[in-house]
C-alpha positions in Angstrom: -31.1 19.2 -25.1 -29.1 19.6 -21.9 -27.7 23.0 -21.0 -23.9 23.1 -20.8 -22.5 22.4 -17.3 -19.9 25.2 -17.6 -17.0 22.8 -17.1 -14.0 22.4 -19.4 -13.4 19.0 -21.0 -10.4 18.4 -18.7 -12.5 19.2 -15.6 -15.2 16.7 -16.8 -12.5 14.0 -17.2 -11.0 14.8 -13.8 -14.4 14.4 -12.1 -15.1 11.1 -13.9 -11.7 9.8 -12.8 -12.3 10.9 -9.3 -15.7 9.2 -9.1 -14.3 6.1 -10.8 -11.5 5.8 -8.1 -13.4 6.9 -4.9 -15.6 5.2 -2.4 -13.9 1.8 -2.8 -14.2 2.0 -6.6 -11.1 1.1 -8.6 -10.8 1.7 -12.3 -7.6 1.3 -14.2 -9.0 2.8 -17.4 -8.6 6.6 -17.0 -11.0 8.9 -18.8 -9.1 11.2 -21.1 -10.1 14.6 -22.6 -10.4 12.8 -26.0 -13.0 10.4 -24.4 -15.0 13.4 -23.1 -14.9 15.1 -26.5 -16.1 12.0 -28.3 -19.1 11.7 -25.9 -20.0 15.4 -26.3 -20.2 15.1 -30.1 
C-alpha cells in the first residue's frame, strides 16, 4: 500500500492536467476531481 501524498483531490487533478498539457503535450480530456476519486477507490 502506498502512503498518501498529502495532496487534495483537486491538487492531484491540477497536477495531472498540467502534465498532460505541458512539454508539447496536448490533451483535450481534462482530469476532474471525480476521476481522481474513482482511481483512489
